[in-house]
Structure formats: C-alpha cells, structure tokens
PASEMAR-74774 format. One record per residue: x, y, z of N, C-alpha, C in turn. Coordinates in nm, 3 decimals, padded with zeros to 5 digits. Last residue first. Layout:
R        nx        ny        nz       cax       cay       caz        cx        cy        cz
R         X         Y         Z         X         Y         Z         X         Y         Z
...
This chain:
R        nx        ny        nz       cax       cay       caz        cx        cy        cz
R    12.575   -02.801    29.799    12.450   -02.725    29.860    12.528   -02.611    29.982
R    12.718   -02.944    29.635    12.748   -02.757    29.652    12.637   -02.693    29.731
R    12.663   -03.159    29.644    12.803   -03.157    29.700    12.818   -02.992    29.684
R    12.387   -03.142    29.444    12.424   -03.200    29.589    12.561   -03.164    29.677
R    12.464   -03.079    29.238    12.378   -03.006    29.256    12.408   -03.020    29.445
R    12.631   -03.283    29.153    12.717   -03.160    29.126    12.640   -03.048    29.234
R    12.472   -03.514    29.094    12.589   -03.482    29.261    12.632   -03.359    29.254
R    12.304   -03.500    28.896    12.202   -03.443    29.035    12.347   -03.448    29.158
R    12.457   -03.545    28.706    12.388   -03.416    28.688    12.368   -03.353    28.841
R    12.496   -03.804    28.773    12.635   -03.714    28.694    12.569   -03.569    28.745
R    12.263   -03.921    28.777    12.368   -03.895    28.891    12.460   -03.784    28.827
R    12.167   -03.940    28.554    12.105   -03.816    28.591    12.211   -03.818    28.722
R    12.381   -04.094    28.399    12.338   -03.937    28.333    12.283   -03.874    28.463
R    12.346   -04.307    28.515    12.464   -04.247    28.532    12.465   -04.135    28.487
R    12.068   -04.421    28.449    12.122   -04.401    28.595    12.261   -04.305    28.564
R    12.167   -04.423    28.156    12.062   -04.362    28.204    12.040   -04.331    28.321
R    12.380   -04.644    28.164    12.379   -04.544    28.119    12.283   -04.426    28.144
R    12.236   -04.836    28.249    12.365   -04.777    28.290    12.373   -04.638    28.304
R    12.050   -04.898    28.050    12.001   -04.902    28.175    12.153   -04.840    28.261
R    12.270   -05.009    27.851    12.161   -04.893    27.815    12.138   -04.850    27.976
R    12.387   -05.193    27.927    12.474   -05.049    27.895    12.364   -04.949    27.905
R    12.170   -05.382    27.980    12.240   -05.342    28.065    12.297   -05.201    28.048
R    12.119   -05.425    27.656    12.028   -05.334    27.777    12.048   -05.299    27.929
R    12.348   -05.483    27.541    12.279   -05.328    27.538    12.201   -05.294    27.635
R    12.317   -05.752    27.670    12.460   -05.693    27.719    12.365   -05.521    27.688
R    12.107   -05.845    27.560    12.112   -05.839    27.732    12.213   -05.780    27.732
R    12.180   -05.845    27.312    12.074   -05.773    27.334    12.053   -05.769    27.483
R    12.378   -06.004    27.287    12.429   -05.920    27.237    12.324   -05.852    27.313
R    12.479   -06.294    27.451    12.367   -06.247    27.416    12.379   -06.091    27.425
R    12.768   -06.353    27.546    12.700   -06.419    27.458    12.558   -06.348    27.379
R    13.065   -06.087    27.590    12.872   -06.112    27.609    12.789   -06.186    27.494
R    13.276   -05.911    27.533    13.290   -06.109    27.581    13.139   -06.159    27.621
R    13.241   -05.742    27.488    13.321   -05.793    27.395    13.302   -05.928    27.427
R    13.114   -05.623    27.704    12.989   -05.658    27.558    13.086   -05.730    27.444
R    13.270   -05.533    27.872    13.221   -05.670    27.859    13.136   -05.671    27.773
R    13.345   -05.306    27.809    13.455   -05.400    27.791    13.398   -05.532    27.755
R    13.118   -05.178    27.923    13.126   -05.160    27.752    13.273   -05.270    27.748
R    13.163   -05.193    28.139    13.027   -05.286    28.099    13.042   -05.241    27.963
R    13.409   -05.011    28.198    13.351   -05.220    28.258    13.258   -05.303    28.150
R    13.268   -04.787    28.153    13.392   -04.847    28.087    13.398   -04.989    28.096
R    13.142   -04.741    28.352    13.102   -04.752    28.260    13.184   -04.817    28.137
R    13.317   -04.775    28.584    13.152   -04.877    28.575    13.130   -04.876    28.431
R    13.436   -04.548    28.586    13.524   -04.662    28.509    13.400   -04.819    28.514
R    13.207   -04.399    28.595    13.287   -04.352    28.466    13.397   -04.495    28.459
R    13.168   -04.397    28.844    13.116   -04.418    28.755    13.136   -04.418    28.672
R    13.441   -04.346    28.975    13.385   -04.477    28.984    13.282   -04.486    28.916
R    13.438   -04.075    28.910    13.554   -04.156    28.805    13.487   -04.310    28.876
R    13.230   -04.000    29.068    13.225   -03.953    28.889    13.341   -04.049    28.847
R    13.348   -04.049    29.310    13.183   -04.090    29.288    13.216   -04.092    29.139
R    13.556   -03.841    29.302    13.562   -03.975    29.270    13.462   -04.053    29.286
R    13.429   -03.579    29.227    13.576   -03.666    29.164    13.554   -03.786    29.122
R    13.285   -03.558    29.464    13.239   -03.554    29.321    13.322   -03.626    29.258
R    13.485   -03.545    29.683    13.400   -03.636    29.637    13.304   -03.655    29.540
R    13.641   -03.353    29.593    13.673   -03.430    29.614    13.552   -03.568    29.617
R    13.491   -03.084    29.408    13.555   -03.100    29.557    13.563   -03.272    29.572
R    13.496   -02.907    29.241    13.346   -02.939    29.284    13.423   -03.024    29.424
R    13.693   -02.794    29.084    13.660   -02.717    29.198    13.573   -02.756    29.260
R    13.821   -03.050    28.967    13.826   -03.041    29.117    13.779   -02.940    29.202
R    13.732   -03.155    28.671    13.607   -03.115    28.753    13.642   -03.059    28.953
R    13.902   -03.294    28.567    13.914   -03.130    28.523    13.763   -03.063    28.616
R    13.845   -03.545    28.644    13.952   -03.500    28.670    13.971   -03.382    28.679
R    13.593   -03.630    28.478    13.617   -03.597    28.652    13.706   -03.512    28.677
R    13.751   -03.666    28.197    13.639   -03.586    28.228    13.653   -03.521    28.351
R    13.852   -03.972    28.179    13.891   -03.884    28.276    13.864   -03.759    28.245
R    13.614   -04.086    27.999    13.670   -04.151    28.148    13.732   -04.080    28.215
R    13.526   -03.995    27.769    13.441   -04.003    27.905    13.514   -04.052    28.035
R    13.726   -04.172    27.585    13.743   -04.059    27.634    13.618   -03.988    27.730
R    13.630   -04.452    27.687    13.764   -04.412    27.698    13.779   -04.256    27.718
R    13.359   -04.364    27.573    13.403   -04.456    27.722    13.521   -04.418    27.797
R    13.432   -04.407    27.319    13.340   -04.322    27.374    13.387   -04.290    27.487
R    13.532   -04.655    27.262    13.608   -04.548    27.222    13.580   -04.420    27.303
R    13.329   -04.842    27.295    13.481   -04.842    27.364    13.521   -04.712    27.415
R    13.173   -04.790    27.148    13.083   -04.760    27.270    13.276   -04.766    27.374
R    13.299   -04.864    26.917    13.284   -04.711    26.901    13.223   -04.648    27.024
R    13.325   -05.145    26.922    13.405   -05.067    26.956    13.403   -04.913    26.966
R    13.033   -05.194    26.963    13.065   -05.230    27.085    13.213   -05.171    27.057
R    13.012   -05.129    26.604    12.959   -05.034    26.727    12.997   -05.092    26.875
R    13.155   -05.305    26.516    13.188   -05.253    26.471    13.140   -05.138    26.617
R    12.983   -05.525    26.601    13.086   -05.548    26.618    13.215   -05.407    26.608
R    12.745   -05.492    26.513    12.754   -05.457    26.602    12.899   -05.454    26.636
R    12.681   -05.328    26.163    12.705   -05.411    26.227    12.759   -05.394    26.374
R    12.679   -05.100    25.993    12.821   -05.145    26.006    12.822   -05.275    26.073
R    12.420   -05.020    25.971    12.482   -05.043    25.844    12.604   -05.087    25.836
R    12.323   -05.108    26.226    12.256   -05.138    26.089    12.310   -05.120    25.991
R    12.523   -04.959    26.401    12.505   -05.114    26.377    12.455   -05.187    26.296
R    12.450   -04.659    26.279    12.561   -04.745    26.293    12.527   -04.913    26.312
R    12.142   -04.609    26.151    12.231   -04.600    26.245    12.343   -04.709    26.255
R    11.987   -04.449    25.936    12.094   -04.521    25.924    12.205   -04.497    26.016
R    11.623   -04.621    25.931    11.731   -04.507    26.014    11.851   -04.557    25.987
R    11.457   -04.772    25.842    11.546   -04.791    25.678    11.615   -04.650    25.772
R    11.300   -04.985    25.929    11.271   -04.804    25.867    11.378   -04.753    25.859
R    11.438   -05.163    25.927    11.271   -05.208    25.856    11.264   -05.045    25.875
R    11.643   -05.091    26.114    11.696   -05.148    25.980    11.554   -05.177    25.869
R    11.510   -05.046    26.375    11.577   -04.937    26.297    11.578   -04.949    26.104
R    11.394   -05.345    26.389    11.293   -05.195    26.386    11.367   -05.089    26.271
R    11.664   -05.405    26.452    11.560   -05.511    26.370    11.467   -05.407    26.311
R    11.788   -05.299    26.660    11.839   -05.304    26.567    11.736   -05.296    26.417
R    11.757   -05.243    26.901    11.641   -05.216    26.843    11.703   -05.210    26.650
R    12.022   -05.266    27.048    11.823   -05.310    27.113    11.733   -05.332    27.029
R    12.122   -05.108    26.899    12.154   -05.276    26.867    12.048   -05.307    26.950
R    12.028   -04.864    26.909    12.026   -04.876    26.834    12.057   -05.027    26.851
R    12.062   -04.805    27.233    11.979   -04.822    27.178    11.931   -04.893    27.036
R    12.333   -04.832    27.225    12.278   -04.893    27.312    12.113   -04.919    27.255
R    12.387   -04.580    27.082    12.438   -04.668    26.988    12.358   -04.790    27.102
R    12.319   -04.388    27.307    12.216   -04.374    27.153    12.269   -04.556    27.086
R    12.499   -04.455    27.509    12.337   -04.460    27.545    12.287   -04.477    27.405
R    12.724   -04.368    27.332    12.706   -04.531    27.373    12.570   -04.548    27.405
R    12.634   -04.087    27.291    12.710   -04.219    27.184    12.676   -04.351    27.257
R    12.620   -03.933    27.519    12.497   -03.978    27.479    12.557   -04.062    27.318
R    12.854   -03.923    27.629    12.736   -03.997    27.722    12.673   -04.076    27.630
R    12.978   -03.668    27.516    13.011   -03.823    27.466    12.953   -03.957    27.578
R    12.813   -03.497    27.558    12.811   -03.516    27.407    12.848   -03.654    27.429
R    12.823   -03.443    27.864    12.692   -03.538    27.787    12.719   -03.532    27.641
R    13.106   -03.431    27.881    13.023   -03.498    27.964    12.902   -03.529    27.886
R    13.088   -03.134    27.750    13.157   -03.244    27.690    13.100   -03.387    27.722
R    12.937   -03.008    27.917    12.926   -03.006    27.782    12.971   -03.174    27.694
R    13.095   -03.001    28.104    12.961   -03.064    28.129    12.927   -03.102    27.996
R    13.323   -02.840    28.017    13.336   -03.030    28.101    13.207   -03.114    28.102
R    13.185   -02.603    28.030    13.295   -02.699    27.881    13.263   -02.826    27.926
R    13.131   -02.578    28.213    13.067   -02.598    28.170    13.106   -02.636    28.053
R    13.438   -02.489    28.397    13.327   -02.649    28.429    13.212   -02.628    28.311
R    13.566   -02.344    28.270    13.600   -02.504    28.194    13.482   -02.575    28.255
R    13.421   -02.099    28.052    13.475   -02.123    28.088    13.481   -02.291    28.125
R    13.223   -01.927    27.887    13.386   -01.954    27.815    13.443   -02.006    27.941
R    12.994   -01.872    27.953    13.001   -01.991    27.931    13.162   -02.049    27.913
R    12.905   -01.593    28.206    12.994   -01.649    28.054    12.970   -01.820    28.023
R    12.619   -01.634    28.385    12.740   -01.603    28.360    12.780   -01.652    28.214
R    12.331   -01.699    28.348    12.405   -01.643    28.498    12.548   -01.564    28.445
R    12.295   -01.867    28.158    12.203   -01.788    28.177    12.267   -01.680    28.315
R    12.515   -01.993    28.092    12.528   -01.903    28.028    12.393   -01.784    28.041
R    12.398   -02.229    28.234    12.518   -02.211    28.287    12.547   -02.018    28.232
R    12.198   -02.301    28.110    12.162   -02.271    28.240    12.246   -02.193    28.295
R    12.332   -02.374    27.863    12.193   -02.269    27.850    12.207   -02.221    27.987
R    12.490   -02.532    27.918    12.558   -02.427    27.863    12.413   -02.308    27.855
R    12.346   -02.815    27.943    12.441   -02.747    28.064    12.451   -02.557    28.043
R    12.247   -02.850    27.636    12.147   -02.849    27.727    12.222   -02.743    27.914
R    12.392   -02.945    27.459    12.406   -02.791    27.466    12.313   -02.730    27.613
R    12.415   -03.178    27.367    12.484   -03.142    27.492    12.523   -02.977    27.524
R    12.203   -03.183    27.234    12.176   -03.279    27.351    12.256   -03.204    27.468
R    12.335   -03.154    26.962    12.211   -03.094    27.047    12.152   -03.037    27.138
R    12.560   -03.323    26.988    12.595   -03.200    26.978    12.484   -03.103    27.012
R    12.377   -03.548    26.930    12.448   -03.558    27.074    12.532   -03.422    27.110
R    12.328   -03.564    26.645    12.195   -03.514    26.732    12.256   -03.516    26.910
R    12.554   -03.580    26.544    12.496   -03.447    26.527    12.379   -03.433    26.658
R    12.618   -03.847    26.635    12.686   -03.740    26.681    12.649   -03.541    26.658
R    12.390   -03.957    26.483    12.417   -03.985    26.648    12.539   -03.882    26.686
R    12.468   -03.943    26.214    12.365   -03.865    26.267    12.334   -03.829    26.403
R    12.620   -04.036    26.117    12.668   -03.931    26.128    12.555   -03.853    26.246
R    12.511   -04.203    25.956    12.563   -04.246    26.069    12.586   -04.137    26.180
R    12.287   -04.090    25.753    12.404   -04.108    25.746    12.427   -04.183    25.946
R    11.998   -04.110    25.681    12.094   -04.098    25.564    12.214   -04.140    25.580
R    11.831   -04.014    25.859    11.830   -04.121    25.771    11.924   -04.158    25.646
R    11.930   -03.809    26.014    11.914   -03.893    26.069    11.873   -04.035    25.958
R    12.021   -03.584    25.855    12.125   -03.702    25.875    12.031   -03.828    25.918
R    11.750   -03.400    25.775    11.856   -03.446    25.715    11.957   -03.575    25.729
R    11.622   -03.397    25.964    11.500   -03.402    25.859    11.633   -03.388    25.783
R    11.723   -03.414    26.224    11.564   -03.448    26.234    11.578   -03.438    26.030
R    11.948   -03.296    26.184    11.974   -03.460    26.251    11.844   -03.499    26.235
R    11.964   -03.036    26.093    12.035   -03.124    26.054    12.037   -03.252    26.119
R    11.739   -02.947    26.217    11.758   -02.981    26.119    11.808   -03.007    26.096
R    11.631   -03.006    26.517    11.541   -02.975    26.405    11.636   -03.012    26.224
R    11.957   -03.000    26.635    11.824   -03.113    26.635    11.707   -03.117    26.516
R    11.999   -02.750    26.527    12.093   -02.878    26.541    11.970   -02.963    26.531
R    11.782   -02.586    26.661    11.875   -02.584    26.495    11.894   -02.717    26.514
R    11.811   -02.607    26.948    11.698   -02.660    26.854    11.721   -02.626    26.715
R    12.087   -02.558    26.988    12.032   -02.713    27.030    11.925   -02.760    26.959
R    12.083   -02.249    26.895    12.252   -02.376    26.858    12.131   -02.516    26.881
R    11.850   -02.155    27.082    11.869   -02.186    26.950    11.964   -02.281    26.853
R    12.052   -02.214    27.331    11.902   -02.232    27.286    11.878   -02.279    27.154
R    12.262   -02.035    27.256    12.276   -02.171    27.285    12.141   -02.269    27.252
R    12.102   -01.823    27.276    12.187   -01.851    27.153    12.309   -01.974    27.118
R    12.027   -01.751    27.517    11.905   -01.762    27.370    11.992   -01.842    27.284
R    12.276   -01.705    27.647    12.165   -01.869    27.638    12.073   -01.834    27.554
R    12.357   -01.501    27.547    12.385   -01.614    27.532    12.341   -01.741    27.554
R    12.154   -01.297    27.619    12.155   -01.345    27.513    12.226   -01.452    27.447
R    11.969   -01.386    27.904    12.057   -01.321    27.824    12.093   -01.385    27.688
R    11.647   -01.377    27.904    11.747   -01.416    28.034    11.895   -01.361    28.021
R    11.479   -01.315    27.748    11.424   -01.244    27.873    11.531   -01.254    27.984
R    11.519   -01.529    27.524    11.573   -01.378    27.541    11.587   -01.257    27.622
R    11.389   -01.714    27.641    11.536   -01.717    27.675    11.618   -01.592    27.600
R    11.120   -01.693    27.540    11.132   -01.643    27.658    11.304   -01.644    27.681
R    11.184   -01.718    27.234    11.145   -01.570    27.289    11.165   -01.577    27.481
R    11.182   -01.963    27.271    11.322   -01.895    27.231    11.305   -01.750    27.260
R    10.942   -02.076    27.343    11.024   -02.109    27.423    11.142   -02.025    27.353
R    10.727   -01.943    27.183    10.748   -01.877    27.289    10.876   -01.929    27.402
R    10.884   -02.079    26.947    10.878   -01.946    26.939    10.876   -01.936    27.088
R    10.806   -02.374    27.036    10.974   -02.341    26.966    10.961   -02.168    26.975
R    10.531   -02.376    27.070    10.591   -02.441    27.138    10.742   -02.345    27.160
R    10.496   -02.304    26.780    10.456   -02.218    26.850    10.493   -02.250    26.995
R    10.578   -02.584    26.658    10.677   -02.440    26.579    10.578   -02.353    26.709
R    10.416   -02.761    26.814    10.610   -02.726    26.798    10.663   -02.590    26.747
R    10.151   -02.754    26.728    10.229   -02.684    26.847    10.341   -02.670    26.840
R    10.220   -02.743    26.408    10.136   -02.571    26.465    10.198   -02.590    26.584
R    10.194   -03.007    26.415    10.296   -02.906    26.380    10.328   -02.803    26.419
R    10.020   -03.105    26.556    10.142   -03.107    26.605    10.228   -03.032    26.571
R    09.789   -03.038    26.411    09.799   -02.960    26.503    09.937   -02.969    26.560
R    09.900   -03.156    26.148    09.899   -03.029    26.152    09.927   -02.949    26.290
R    09.823   -03.449    26.219    09.961   -03.379    26.166    10.001   -03.277    26.219
R    09.605   -03.497    26.488    09.651   -03.438    26.351    09.778   -03.411    26.377
R    09.578   -03.684    26.719    09.641   -03.607    26.734    09.681   -03.617    26.555
R    09.528   -04.006    26.675    09.514   -03.897    26.782    09.460   -03.768    26.756
R    09.695   -04.152    26.501    09.578   -04.030    26.457    09.484   -03.952    26.552
R    09.900   -04.295    26.578    09.739   -04.364    26.601    09.677   -04.270    26.545
R    10.102   -04.114    26.468    10.096   -04.242    26.392    09.923   -04.258    26.414
R    10.039   -03.933    26.684    10.078   -03.910    26.519    10.072   -03.999    26.439
R    10.056   -04.067    26.926    09.969   -03.988    26.877    09.974   -03.946    26.725
R    10.275   -04.381    26.936    10.247   -04.234    26.932    10.132   -04.165    26.863
R    10.290   -04.664    26.886    10.164   -04.617    26.967    10.132   -04.466    26.993
R    10.504   -04.704    26.703    10.359   -04.725    26.634    10.245   -04.685    26.733
R    10.719   -04.731    26.833    10.694   -04.575    26.811    10.484   -04.582    26.763
R    10.849   -04.971    26.875    10.846   -04.905    26.998    10.778   -04.773    26.963
R    10.823   -05.030    26.568    10.753   -05.098    26.691    10.744   -05.060    26.826
R    10.805   -04.837    26.320    10.915   -04.923    26.463    10.814   -04.957    26.505
R    10.630   -04.781    26.135    10.716   -04.920    26.096    10.754   -04.966    26.242
R    10.562   -04.512    26.203    10.470   -04.612    26.169    10.558   -04.752    26.149
R    10.829   -04.367    26.271    10.723   -04.439    26.367    10.630   -04.494    26.348
R    10.870   -04.315    25.981    10.963   -04.404    26.055    10.857   -04.453    26.150
R    10.631   -04.142    25.959    10.646   -04.256    25.863    10.694   -04.350    25.930
R    10.692   -03.937    26.150    10.593   -04.021    26.135    10.622   -04.148    26.044
R    10.883   -03.760    26.169    10.964   -03.836    26.172    10.796   -03.979    26.173
R    10.780   -03.438    26.187    10.812   -03.516    26.087    10.887   -03.644    26.042
R    10.640   -03.515    26.455    10.556   -03.484    26.348    10.629   -03.546    26.194
R    10.860   -03.561    26.643    10.783   -03.631    26.597    10.668   -03.594    26.447
R    10.967   -03.329    26.563    11.059   -03.439    26.570    10.944   -03.526    26.532
R    10.833   -03.144    26.689    10.816   -03.136    26.533    10.885   -03.263    26.493
R    10.856   -03.223    26.947    10.737   -03.226    26.862    10.733   -03.268    26.732
R    11.113   -03.170    26.999    11.083   -03.338    27.034    10.980   -03.326    26.926
R    11.093   -02.879    27.015    11.191   -02.912    26.909    11.132   -03.063    26.892
R    10.913   -02.813    27.211    10.871   -02.806    27.058    10.928   -02.853    26.963
R    11.060   -02.886    27.386    10.977   -02.934    27.366    10.921   -02.927    27.228
R    11.273   -02.678    27.370    11.317   -02.810    27.379    11.218   -02.904    27.366
R    11.117   -02.488    27.450    11.195   -02.480    27.328    11.195   -02.573    27.300
R    11.007   -02.525    27.691    10.910   -02.517    27.605    10.988   -02.532    27.458
R    11.191   -02.542    27.876    11.113   -02.638    27.862    11.036   -02.647    27.734
R    11.377   -02.376    27.815    11.465   -02.434    27.770    11.287   -02.522    27.769
R    11.204   -02.104    27.936    11.235   -02.083    27.794    11.307   -02.286    27.782
R    11.143   -02.232    28.184    11.075   -02.219    28.111    11.080   -02.251    27.995
R    11.439   -02.189    28.272    11.325   -02.347    28.322    11.243   -02.337    28.205
R    11.452   -01.928    28.264    11.574   -02.028    28.268    11.489   -02.125    28.180
R    11.249   -01.788    28.426    11.252   -01.800    28.316    11.320   -01.861    28.224
R    11.321   -01.941    28.642    11.193   -01.971    28.602    11.201   -01.980    28.441
R    11.566   -01.791    28.699    11.570   -01.927    28.728    11.451   -01.968    28.639
R    11.514   -01.504    28.728    11.599   -01.560    28.645    11.580   -01.712    28.644
R    11.370   -01.540    28.979    11.309   -01.494    28.845    11.357   -01.500    28.719
R    11.555   -01.624    29.144    11.472   -01.683    29.128    11.376   -01.652    29.010
R    11.827   -01.483    29.278    11.767   -01.555    29.084    11.677   -01.599    29.059
R    11.843   -01.475    29.524    11.806   -01.341    29.458    11.804   -01.410    29.312
R    11.803   -01.714    29.564    11.682   -01.683    29.624    11.685   -01.501    29.554
R    12.077   -01.810    29.529    11.923   -01.835    29.433    11.829   -01.784    29.425
R    12.323   -01.598    29.545    12.227   -01.676    29.644    12.123   -01.670    29.533
R    12.690   -01.600    29.373    12.520   -01.534    29.385    12.424   -01.669    29.511
R    12.930   -01.677    29.357    12.929   -01.657    29.461    12.724   -01.598    29.505
R    13.009   -01.844    29.166    12.996   -01.671    29.047    12.951   -01.599    29.250
R    12.959   -02.043    29.131    13.081   -02.048    29.151    13.099   -01.880    29.129
R    12.690   -02.057    29.220    12.749   -02.144    29.298    12.911   -02.075    29.311
R    12.607   -02.026    28.962    12.529   -01.937    29.080    12.649   -01.988    29.168
R    12.627   -02.225    28.837    12.712   -02.077    28.779    12.723   -01.986    28.876
R    12.545   -02.458    28.953    12.688   -02.411    28.942    12.708   -02.288    28.922
R    12.246   -02.389    28.852    12.298   -02.403    28.959    12.418   -02.380    28.989
R    12.260   -02.414    28.588    12.253   -02.264    28.614    12.282   -02.235    28.772
R    12.328   -02.629    28.559    12.428   -02.532    28.496    12.415   -02.436    28.576
R    12.139   -02.802    28.659    12.248   -02.847    28.711    12.383   -02.674    28.623
R    11.962   -02.731    28.489    11.919   -02.671    28.588    12.032   -02.693    28.679
R    12.006   -02.829    28.243    11.984   -02.613    28.213    12.026   -02.625    28.374
R    12.045   -03.103    28.291    12.131   -03.005    28.278    12.152   -02.865    28.322
R    11.744   -03.138    28.309    11.831   -03.163    28.437    11.951   -03.090    28.424
R    11.664   -03.096    28.020    11.627   -03.015    28.125    11.694   -02.995    28.235
R    11.657   -03.328    27.922    11.725   -03.256    27.877    11.737   -03.114    27.953
R    11.559   -03.550    28.061    11.671   -03.577    28.029    11.759   -03.392    28.024
R    11.308   -03.395    28.021    11.311   -03.448    28.126    11.489   -03.472    28.092
R    11.274   -03.542    27.740    11.247   -03.387    27.767    11.302   -03.349    27.903
R    11.291   -03.798    27.733    11.413   -03.749    27.701    11.373   -03.614    27.759
R    11.052   -03.876    27.906    11.182   -03.939    27.937    11.291   -03.834    27.865
R    10.835   -03.741    27.674    10.926   -03.678    27.830    10.967   -03.745    27.879
R    10.791   -03.694    27.420    10.903   -03.756    27.518    10.924   -03.739    27.618
R    10.548   -03.565    27.335    10.696   -03.440    27.425    10.764   -03.535    27.430
R    10.367   -03.772    27.282    10.396   -03.616    27.178    10.567   -03.534    27.239
R    10.372   -03.877    27.506    10.436   -03.965    27.407    10.476   -03.839    27.302
R    10.225   -03.755    27.708    10.357   -03.754    27.712    10.427   -03.831    27.604
R    10.006   -03.733    27.506    10.090   -03.578    27.519    10.216   -03.646    27.561
R    09.888   -03.992    27.544    09.964   -03.947    27.400    10.074   -03.813    27.401
R    09.840   -03.992    27.822    09.953   -04.061    27.739    10.002   -04.019    27.604
R    09.636   -03.823    27.830    09.752   -03.771    27.880    09.859   -03.839    27.807
R    09.464   -03.978    27.667    09.503   -03.822    27.590    09.617   -03.798    27.692
R    09.418   -04.226    27.820    09.484   -04.197    27.694    09.527   -04.068    27.638
R    09.299   -04.090    28.024    09.444   -04.152    28.048    09.486   -04.167    27.927
R    09.075   -03.925    27.920    09.119   -03.880    27.948    09.290   -03.940    28.000
R    08.996   -04.186    27.639    08.954   -04.127    27.776    09.046   -04.037    27.768
R    08.848   -04.026    27.311    08.966   -04.113    27.340    08.946   -04.094    27.500
R    08.754   -04.029    26.996    08.705   -03.999    27.123    08.783   -04.088    27.184
R    08.740   -03.741    26.720    08.800   -03.876    26.766    08.793   -03.889    26.924
R    08.716   -03.581    26.531    08.594   -03.655    26.523    08.666   -03.762    26.651
R    08.845   -03.375    26.782    08.847   -03.312    26.679    08.712   -03.432    26.638
R    08.860   -03.486    27.106    08.964   -03.445    27.028    08.930   -03.469    26.835
R    08.689   -03.553    27.354    08.656   -03.585    27.244    08.740   -03.464    27.167
R    08.706   -03.818    27.613    08.750   -03.629    27.588    08.744   -03.660    27.398
R    08.472   -03.973    27.851    08.587   -03.945    27.680    08.571   -03.798    27.687
R    08.510   -04.100    28.164    08.479   -04.020    28.084    08.569   -03.977    27.944
R    08.637   -04.314    28.381    08.530   -04.347    28.249    08.490   -04.237    28.146
R    08.636   -03.977    28.590    08.651   -04.171    28.531    08.547   -04.230    28.452
R    08.644   -03.749    28.607    08.684   -03.801    28.471    08.657   -03.958    28.460
R    08.549   -03.732    28.834    08.488   -03.675    28.749    08.525   -03.713    28.579
C-alpha cells in the first residue's frame, strides 16, 4: 500500500522509507540500542542474584525498559535538536532530518521533551533509585555534555561516558539497591569502554570534527596523545572482569580474553602505518566487545 506512496509532513513530501530512515536517524537507533541493552542486563542480573523469578517481575521489567527507552530516546532527540549547526558541517550527520528540514526543529524539541518527561514518569513507577539514575543519565547527557562541554572541552568525552554508564544501574536498581559490587563494576566497564570507543570515532572523523569545531582530543592535542589515552583506559578496563567471579569461570575467562584483545588492538596503534585503518579496527572491536560483554552475563545465568 505504501510502495511508491508519499507521506506529507508539514509542507514537505517524502517516501515512507525516507521517513522511517529519518526517525531512525533522529533517535540515533544504534546508540539507543547500545544504551538499552545494559539496562536489560542490569535488571536480569539483579533478579538472578536476588533469587527472583523473571516471570514474577515482568510488569516491572516492561516499565523499566519502556521508561529507559523513552528517557534515553528523548535525550538523544534533544541532542539532535541542539547540535543541528554542527550536524550541518559534518559529513556523517548531514542527512539527519534536523539538517535536511524533513522535521522542523520545533517539533524535534517538543518530541524530545515529551519523550523525556514520559520516560521519567514511567521510571518513577519502578523505584525511586532507578528513576534517580535515569535522571542523572539524562541530565548529564543533555546539559553538561551536549550544551556545555561538547564544543568547549575535551573533557566532553568523560562527561558523556558518565551519562552512558548509568544504564546498568537503572536496570539493577529497579530490582535491588545499586550499592553492590556487580552493578558498580558494570558501570565502570561501560564508562571505561566508552573512552577508547569515542576516541576511535574522533580519529576516524578527525577532519569533520575539526571543521565543526568540536573539542575532541585528537583535534586539539593530536592522534599520538589520543592513542596513549586509549591505551590507558584499556589498561584500567583490563582487570575488571576479575571482580565478577560471582558470574562464573566461563564469563570471567571470556571477558578477560576480550579485554586482552582490546588491549592488543590498542597497542597495535603505536605501530600502525595507517591511523584511519587502525581507528576503524578498534572501533569495530569496541562495538562487538560491548555487545558481548553485556550479553554474556545473561547467557551464563540462564
């Protein structure tokens, strides 16, 4: 029915496929999924260690996931609204609907605010602790990261990483208190992982960030210093699985192997002749790493 048809939005016409692509871009679908998965893992592990049945907590689960999804989605949409001037300059973001004009900036801002409010309210129906972590993640991403540090300081990567790292805490605290070793370690894993992951993107898109005047580490201080930072954060990440022995030998062994691999790719950067190729390699490794590190705990506790 929709094949070849046009959907009208305001004064513009575009195909359904384009519309769906715009929605996906507006919500940064890949980033959103990467943030929601740790929520699920945190929730699942809290049930496991508390001895609760998933079947008895399905209602709480759906509230937690829906609230997190909407709150995070709202933050990402607001980020798109605020960064439209940057996105206009950068090649990788020129096709976002805020840049093309497919969606008006006013409608994007309203959407982001409404989703954020609804998501926060839903999380209030889980536990106050989960709602607080959700708000911390939203606030840090929207205000200190998006509106304050991103264009001014290389510290923006650290601030953004704090925001993303609260995801497993939201899931865990919907079931149990977050002042426990397991959720804290997963918070640290997610925080430390985001640094080399983001630095790899910044190296790959160095010229675009420079043109957009975004204060990324390789732009202001160079790629060699960025490589050293990647190595340092991966060294800090390396021993963390050893604190998760409660998840069993299989998890710890596989996680340590992945961490050693991450470290090896980082070290290779000092000998790489093609920085772009190496940055792509470590970026792809980091994407697969974070998916596996948050899926493995679910698998080993089934």
